[in-house]
LUMLOKOL-222903 format. One record per residue (C-alpha): x, y, z; residue number from 1; chain. Coordinates in steps of 0.05 Angstrom, whole numbers. Each point is the difference from the previous one (the first is absolute). Example, Ala and Ser with C-alpha at 12.3 -4.5 7.8 and 13.67 -1.06 7.14 Angstrom:
<nodes>
X|Y|Z|lummar|kemi
246|-90|156|1|A
27|69|-13|2|A
</nodes>
This chain:
<nodes>
X|Y|Z|lummar|kemi
-344|281|419|1|A
66|-28|-2|2|A
58|45|-36|3|A
58|-30|-32|4|A
54|16|-37|5|A
25|-43|-58|6|A
72|12|-15|7|A
27|-16|-85|8|A
57|-11|-40|9|A
-27|50|-56|10|A
-48|45|-27|11|A
-1|-38|-64|12|A
-13|33|-65|13|A
-44|-27|-54|14|A
27|-72|-19|15|A
6|-42|70|16|A
40|-62|-2|17|A
-9|-69|48|18|A
3|28|82|19|A
-33|61|-11|20|A
-57|-26|-40|21|A
-14|-44|66|22|A
20|56|35|23|A
-63|48|-24|24|A
-41|-60|16|25|A
17|6|74|26|A
-15|71|-1|27|A
-64|-6|-32|28|A
-18|-52|48|29|A
21|40|65|30|A
-36|57|-25|31|A
-70|-32|-14|32|A
8|-28|67|33|A
18|57|39|34|A
-22|63|-48|35|A
47|36|-37|36|A
-1|58|41|37|A
37|-40|57|38|A
57|-33|-43|39|A
64|43|-17|40|A
51|-22|-40|41|A
78|13|0|42|A
36|-4|-61|43|A
69|-17|9|44|A
9|21|-70|45|A
-38|38|-56|46|A
4|-32|-74|47|A
-30|68|-24|48|A
64|35|23|49|A
61|-15|-25|50|A
49|-12|45|51|A
52|53|18|52|A
85|-34|-3|53|A
-2|14|76|54|A
-49|-46|11|55|A
37|-56|-27|56|A
56|22|34|57|A
-27|-1|69|58|A
-43|-72|-19|59|A
64|-29|2|60|A
34|30|50|61|A
-51|-25|50|62|A
-3|-69|-25|63|A
46|-29|46|64|A
-36|29|58|65|A
-66|-40|-19|66|A
-34|50|-37|67|A
-25|-19|-66|68|A
-1|41|-50|69|A
-36|67|7|70|A
-13|-6|74|71|A
47|38|38|72|A
4|21|79|73|A
-34|63|-23|74|A
-55|-32|-38|75|A
-6|-45|72|76|A
-9|53|46|77|A
-50|31|-47|78|A
-36|-66|1|79|A
1|-4|84|80|A
-19|68|14|81|A
-63|-10|-40|82|A
-4|-79|25|83|A
-43|24|67|84|A
-59|24|-46|85|A
-18|-72|-23|86|A
-23|-73|23|87|A
27|-39|-53|88|A
66|2|-36|89|A
7|-40|-60|90|A
73|-3|-32|91|A
-10|-32|-62|92|A
71|-25|-15|93|A
44|-29|46|94|A
72|33|-25|95|A
-32|47|49|96|A
-10|-38|53|97|A
54|43|38|98|A
-79|50|13|99|A
-20|-50|33|100|A
56|9|45|101|A
10|61|9|102|A
-74|7|14|103|A
-5|-52|62|104|A
57|34|27|105|A
-16|65|-1|106|A
-75|-24|24|107|A
-45|-7|-45|108|A
-63|-34|30|109|A
-31|-13|-62|110|A
-11|-69|-39|111|A
59|-7|-48|112|A
-14|-42|-57|113|A
64|-20|-45|114|A
-17|-43|-78|115|A
47|-42|-27|116|A
-1|11|-79|117|A
67|-52|-3|118|A
42|-24|43|119|A
46|61|-17|120|A
71|-27|12|121|A
-22|-62|-66|122|A
-32|52|-35|123|A
62|56|-2|124|A
49|-67|-6|125|A
-39|-14|-67|126|A
-2|56|-29|127|A
65|32|5|128|A
37|-60|-25|129|A
71|10|18|130|A
3|72|7|131|A
55|20|53|132|A
-40|47|44|133|A
-54|-51|4|134|A
18|-21|71|135|A
-7|64|20|136|A
-78|9|-18|137|A
-11|-81|21|138|A
29|19|68|139|A
-45|56|8|140|A
-60|-26|-19|141|A
11|-69|38|142|A
15|42|59|143|A
-70|47|-16|144|A
-39|-83|-10|145|A
23|-9|80|146|A
-22|60|31|147|A
-59|-11|-40|148|A
-12|-65|39|149|A
32|29|62|150|A
-46|63|5|151|A
-67|-9|-40|152|A
-65|-14|39|153|A
-19|-28|-63|154|A
44|-42|-46|155|A
-36|-11|-78|156|A
29|-58|-55|157|A
-31|-10|-70|158|A
0|-76|14|159|A
26|-55|42|160|A
56|-13|-42|161|A
32|64|24|162|A
-40|-9|63|163|A
51|-63|23|164|A
66|45|-29|165|A
-18|56|37|166|A
-6|-50|61|167|A
61|-27|-14|168|A
58|63|-13|169|A
-41|37|51|170|A
-36|-30|59|171|A
-70|16|-18|172|A
-54|-29|-33|173|A
-41|51|-39|174|A
-66|21|51|175|A
-45|-4|-68|176|A
3|-37|-71|177|A
-33|57|-46|178|A
9|-19|-75|179|A
13|45|-59|180|A
-67|40|-25|181|A
-22|48|-54|182|A
-45|51|-8|183|A
-40|-25|-59|184|A
7|40|-63|185|A
-28|-48|-46|186|A
-80|4|28|187|A
-35|5|-69|188|A
-57|-27|-27|189|A
15|-42|-65|190|A
54|-44|-3|191|A
48|-18|-48|192|A
-24|-57|-37|193|A
38|-48|-50|194|A
37|-61|-1|195|A
84|9|13|196|A
30|6|-78|197|A
37|-57|-23|198|A
61|37|-3|199|A
-15|31|68|200|A
32|62|27|201|A
40|-16|69|202|A
6|53|41|203|A
61|24|52|204|A
-23|57|44|205|A
60|18|39|206|A
51|59|36|207|A
72|3|-17|208|A
22|-38|42|209|A
56|-52|-3|210|A
-44|-67|39|211|A
-55|17|-61|212|A
48|12|-59|213|A
36|-59|23|214|A
-68|-37|-4|215|A
-17|32|-59|216|A
59|-14|-36|217|A
-5|-68|21|218|A
-65|-15|-36|219|A
31|27|-67|220|A
54|-55|-2|221|A
-35|-53|31|222|A
-68|9|-18|223|A
-10|45|-58|224|A
37|-35|-48|225|A
-46|-58|-2|226|A
-75|21|5|227|A
-31|39|-60|228|A
-25|70|45|229|A
14|67|-2|230|A
37|28|47|231|A
-19|75|50|232|A
55|17|43|233|A
-40|79|42|234|A
26|42|58|235|A
24|47|32|236|A
81|22|-20|237|A
0|-74|-48|238|A
28|31|-59|239|A
67|-2|38|240|A
-14|-77|-1|241|A
27|9|-80|242|A
61|21|37|243|A
25|-56|36|244|A
-36|-58|-30|245|A
-11|-27|-71|246|A
-78|18|-24|247|A
-14|-38|-77|248|A
-20|47|-36|249|A
-81|-33|-3|250|A
-1|12|74|251|A
-43|65|18|252|A
31|34|61|253|A
-44|66|13|254|A
33|48|65|255|A
-40|39|44|256|A
-68|2|-27|257|A
-56|52|30|258|A
-52|-58|5|259|A
8|-74|-2|260|A
-76|-23|-12|261|A
2|11|-65|262|A
71|-50|1|263|A
-44|-42|52|264|A
-53|-10|-50|265|A
27|-10|-63|266|A
41|-64|33|267|A
-17|-63|-4|268|A
42|-37|60|269|A
41|36|58|270|A
67|-32|-1|271|A
41|5|69|272|A
66|-38|-5|273|A
23|28|61|274|A
49|-37|46|275|A
25|32|55|276|A
-28|62|58|277|A
-44|4|58|278|A
-69|30|15|279|A
-59|-7|-47|280|A
7|21|-73|281|A
-42|65|-24|282|A
-10|-31|-74|283|A
-27|-65|16|284|A
-67|36|42|285|A
3|42|-55|286|A
-4|-49|-48|287|A
-56|-28|44|288|A
-36|63|0|289|A
-9|12|-75|290|A
-25|-76|-9|291|A
67|-34|-38|292|A
23|-65|-4|293|A
71|-9|37|294|A
60|-37|-15|295|A
43|6|60|296|A
54|-20|42|297|A
-5|-25|75|298|A
33|69|23|299|A
-45|33|-39|300|A
-60|-26|32|301|A
26|-5|72|302|A
-49|22|51|303|A
-63|-10|-46|304|A
-53|-51|10|305|A
-25|-30|-71|306|A
-14|-64|-42|307|A
60|11|-45|308|A
-36|-45|-54|309|A
-57|47|-2|310|A
47|64|0|311|A
33|-21|-68|312|A
63|-39|32|313|A
54|2|45|314|A
75|-23|-23|315|A
69|13|24|316|A
43|-39|-58|317|A
8|4|-68|318|A
-43|-61|-14|319|A
-61|21|26|320|A
-2|70|-15|321|A
3|-31|-72|322|A
-59|-54|7|323|A
-52|51|27|324|A
20|54|-44|325|A
-9|-60|-56|326|A
-66|-19|28|327|A
-34|70|-10|328|A
25|-9|-75|329|A
-26|-69|-1|330|A
-64|30|35|331|A
-21|73|6|332|A
-33|15|59|333|A
-38|66|16|334|A
36|54|6|335|A
-30|31|59|336|A
9|-52|58|337|A
-55|12|45|338|A
25|-44|50|339|A
59|46|18|340|A
-45|61|-1|341|A
-50|-32|45|342|A
67|-22|52|343|A
27|73|-7|344|A
-69|24|21|345|A
-10|-36|61|346|A
70|-2|26|347|A
46|47|-34|348|A
-39|54|-7|349|A
-8|73|43|350|A
-65|-28|16|351|A
21|-71|29|352|A
51|37|52|353|A
-48|48|38|354|A
-8|-50|50|355|A
70|-21|12|356|A
23|80|4|357|A
-56|13|54|358|A
16|-57|42|359|A
76|25|9|360|A
-25|72|13|361|A
-51|-32|54|362|A
</nodes>
């Protein structure tokens, strides 16, 4: 049986966000296909261990040389020394594309996979805004994206939109398009009954990240005053949103919950007003998994194949959001959306991705 080394950005603590959820899915699938004993993990960071100040200083120092935060020449040497034990090395984030470069130049004979979570320069440009050091970081991730495309045996992206951008920026179209999928955490015997409330509870799930906050802020300003709803915002670090944005007193703002399931179950509608980004959105996949009605923008739905009427509604303007939410108020629908749950099981669950991963390992 083949052996694989999985290069992961971090060993997460209990509260897991965005891309790390997708990372865990990939790792779980690879372990199922190859066997736990044949898949080893190298963590660049460990969120369970407090970082020393010296680590931050080292991280800043190595950025201009193409080493994304946490990766150093010493750690690269460790990985190179280990590499001969493995038939495959799966680099989960292209911010570590320098590893593909070093492995191939070191003479590694196995297969190197590089996975694009995003088009990283675009992601960090949105994340950092006008911070003066953004050029150092975007320059670093651009070099790593480029190295990933040049040296990896197999390049993987989440959707065709990203695939086209990768080809445009780096001259290589991904070898495989592999949609986001999640482990099914909602395998229960009885799904919630009942109809959406006359004053529906709309929920936004998001980590504290400028594009997420800007989208929610837009919704609060342009949609919320015109519909009779309850609005709840839940997510990692979202308590900080009150420091930079004006949040009405009757909007619930909840930060860093250990378990999202009760919040998903209580919501009538998942509302995802997102207008910039790349990759695929975990919050959309989670909403499908929990069988929630979804009202979302094009960006939030990028990469997903859905019937938007059955899903809940695709909306990109204030009028579209208002009309679609009002349709729920005027004509309540089942709180559990069986169509969305079915699409998740068919296309976006771990089980649905087994064949795709098996194909790339052959």
